N, C-alpha and C positions, 0 to 999 in steps of 0.2 A: 794208660788205657782210658782213663776218664777224659783226657784231652781229646783222644781219638773219637770217643763216643759223642762228645759235645760238637766236634767238627762235623760228624756225620749228621747229627740233629740239624745243625745249621745248613749243611749242604742239601739235605732233603727237604727241610721244612720251608726255607725261604722261597725257592722257586714254586713250591706247591701253594704257598699262601698267595703269591703273586698271581698264579693261575686262577685261584679261587676268587680273588678280588676282581680280576678282569675276565671272569668266566663268561659273562654275557657277551662281551665284545668278541672273545675268542670263538665262542660257539656261533655267533652271528656271522663272523667273518668266514668261518669254515663252511657254514651252511650256504652262504652266497656263492662262495667259490665252487662248491660242489654243483649247485644248480646252474651256474654259468657254464661249467664244463658240459653238463648234460644238454643244455640248449645249443651250445656251439656244435656239439657232435651231431645233434638231431637236425639242426637247420643248416649246418655248413655255413654259418654266417658269423660275423664278428659280434661279440657281446661286450657291452660297456658296463662297468661297475661303478657304483658310488658317484652318481651324476648329480650336480647341483644346478638348479634352474631358478632364476629370479623371476617372480611373477607379481601380480597385483596383491597377492596375499602373503608376500614375503618369499624367502628362498625355500624351495622345495628340494628335499633330498630323495632321489630315486635309487632304489637298490640296483636294478638291472634294466638295461635297454638292449634289445636285439633287433637290428634292422634286417629283415628277412623277406623273401619273396611273398610270404603270407601277410606281411604288414609289419608295423613297428610294435614289437612286444614291449609293453611297459609293465615291469614286473615288481610286485611287492612280495618280498620273501619273508616268511614267518618260520620260526623254529620252535613253535609250541609243540608240546606233546599232549596226548589225551584226546578226548572227544570234542570236536569243534561243532558248535551249534549256533546257527544264525541264518537270517534271510537277507535278501538284497537291500531292503529298505530299513533294516534295524540299525539303530545308531551303535548299539553295543552287541557283541556276540558273547557267548558263554563258552568257557573251556572247562571240561570236567576231567579230573585226574584222580588217581588212587581209587579206581572203580566207582567213580561218582561221589566219593566221600568228600572231595574238595572241589569247590567251584570258584572260578575267577571270571572277571569281565575283561574284554579287550575291545578296542575300537574296531568298528567295521573296516577291514582293510581295503575294501573296494571304495569306501568313502575317501580314505587316504589317497588311494591311487587316482581317484577322480580329480583331486587337487593337483596331482602330479601331471596328469594329462592336460588339464586346463592351462597349466604354466607352460607346457610345451607348445600348445596352440597359440598362446599369447606371443611367444617368441617367434614361432614359425607357422604362419597361417597355412602354408602349403601342406602341413602334416594333418590338417583337419580331416577326420574320417579315415585316417590311415593308421591310427593308433589302436592297439588292442589291450584292453584292461585285463591283467592276469595276476592272480594271487596264487602263490605256490607255497605249500607247507612241506615239511620234511615227512619222511615215510613213517615216523613214529606217531604222526597224527592220524586220527580217524575222523573223516568228514561225515557229519550227521545229515539227516534228511532236510531238504529245503535249502541247502547251501547252493549259492549261484553256480551255474555251469562253468564259469571261468575261474573257479576255485578248485585247484588240483593239488596233487602231491608230486614229489619228484618222480615217482614211478609212473605217473600218468603223462609226463611231458611228451613223449614220442607220439602216443595215440592222439592227444589233444592237438598237437601241431599238424599231424598228417590229415586231420579232418578239416583243417582250415583251407579256404580257397586261395589261390595265388592272386594277389592284387597289385604287386609292385613289379615294375620292370627293372632290368639291370641298371639302367640310367637313374631311375628313382632311388634305388638302393644306394648307389654311389653318392647321389645328391644328399640324401638324408643322413648318411654316415658322416659326410663332411660337416653337416650342421651339428651333429652330436659331438664331433671332435672339436668344433668351434666352442661349444659349451665348456669343454675340458680346459680350454685356455684360461678361463676365468674361475677355475675350480677353487684355487686357494682363497681368493677374495670372497666368493660366494659361500664357501665352507665356513669361513670366519663369521660371516653374517648369519648363517644358519645356527651356529653355536650360540651366538648372542640371543637369537630368537628362542632357542630351547631354554636358555637360562631365564629369560624373561617369562616364558610360559610356566616354568617351575615356581617362580616367585609369585606370579599372578595367574593362576590356572583359570581357564574359562569356567563359568558356573555349571555348564552342562557336563563337564568332564567328571567321570565317576572314578576313574582309576588312572594311575600312572602305569603305562604298559611295560611289563617286564619281558625279557626274551625267554628266560628260563623260569618255569613255575616251580613252586616249592613242592617237591615230591620226595622228601627226605626220609632218612632211616628212622626206625622206631626209637623211642626214648631209651628202651632197654639196651639196644645196640650202642647207642651213644655213651651211656654210662659204662658199659663194659669196655668200650674203646678207651675211655679216659682212665679206667682202672688199669688196663693193660699197659698204657703208655707210662703211667706213674710207676708201675711195678718194674717195667724195663729200665726206667731211669734209675730207680733205687738199686736195682741189680748192678747197674754200671758203676754207681757211686760206692757201694759197699765193697770192702776188701775181699769179701767172699766170692770165689769164682769156682763154679762146678767143674770147669775144664780149664785149669790154669795154663796148660800147654797148648791150648787152642783159643787164643784171644778173639778170633773172628766171630765166635758165637755171640759175643756182646753186640758186635756190629749188626749181625743178622737179626737178632731179636729187637734191637732198637729200631732198625730200619722198618721191620714189619709192623711194629707197634705204631710208629709215626704215620706210616702210609695208611694203616687201618683207621687211625684217628681222623685223618683228613678225609678219608673215604666216607666214614659214617656221618661227618658233619657237612658234607657237600649237599647243597640244597636239592639238586636234581639227581636222584639215584639212578636215572636211566640215561645220564649223559655219557659221552665218550670219555670224559675225564675220569669218571668212576670206574669205567671198564679198564682203562689203563692202570689206574691205581690198584685194582684187583689183581691184574696180571703181575705187576711188579711186586706187590705184597707177597703173593704166593711164591714168587721166585725166591724172595728172601726166606720164606718159611722152608721151602724145599732145600735151600742152601744150608740152613741150620740143621735140618734133619740129617742131611748127608754128612755134615761135619760131625754131628753127634755119633752117627753110626761108624764113621771112620775112626773117630777117637776111641769109641768103645772097642772096635776091632783091634786097634793098636795096643790098647791096654790089656786086652785079653791075650794077645799074642805075647806081649812082654811077660805077663804073669805065667804063661805056659812055659816060656823059655826059662824063667827063674826057677820054676818047680823042677824042671828037668835038670 
């Protein structure tokens, strides 16, 4: 039974730890994919993801580009949660989470996108005045007063797009799409150059940089919940190791308790308690709990039935 419990620990814990390590990348990827689908459905146009453009200020990485009749949408996607506060000319914006109890800084995403658009203009002068600067947050974000008009949430994409005038002909759409696809041919080389640039910036950050921008903010569980999760995990492991078994005829109770304890531990120590990862962990954890409860009830029923038969 101990071997089975250890294997269960490894089977559940290893992939969850990997998900936690790469949480930012996973959430960023999912967020970009979701937004890309919304834009594609709304504009009926092709959307390009993860584009690398070499310019005078190094290689720029653009989250999304959509070549539409309304223009070339150059999109910076953000997956922050909480209240977003900032103005067009502010170098830094503020992000408030936990009902304002925590505050973080982030770079003005429109300043980032300005560099992306300038790199496109340097490569393709015909795109000048055809690009639209657009920053999109997820629906978990709340946009404060003074936020630039071209800062929206996923839920606002359709309304924002419909309000734009048509400026590109079918011929221009085909032409600009071919230019974007041409950029994709050099993606591997430019991506490597971009990685080196990021490493260099981390080693020698610019003086004006105040923060290193995270994708997911710390919105974690309380200290009490974390301590309780650790105690439950230790208790479940001790129960697995000790020779005492409350239901020796039903060994799966150990697996259910261990699984629920591990999932609860990872859930409480996940930085962003509003992420989809935590939601998944909750569902799976309570599935284990329900499984154990059902198993206990069935075991109790069988024991009661056997005792009743023995008495008769």
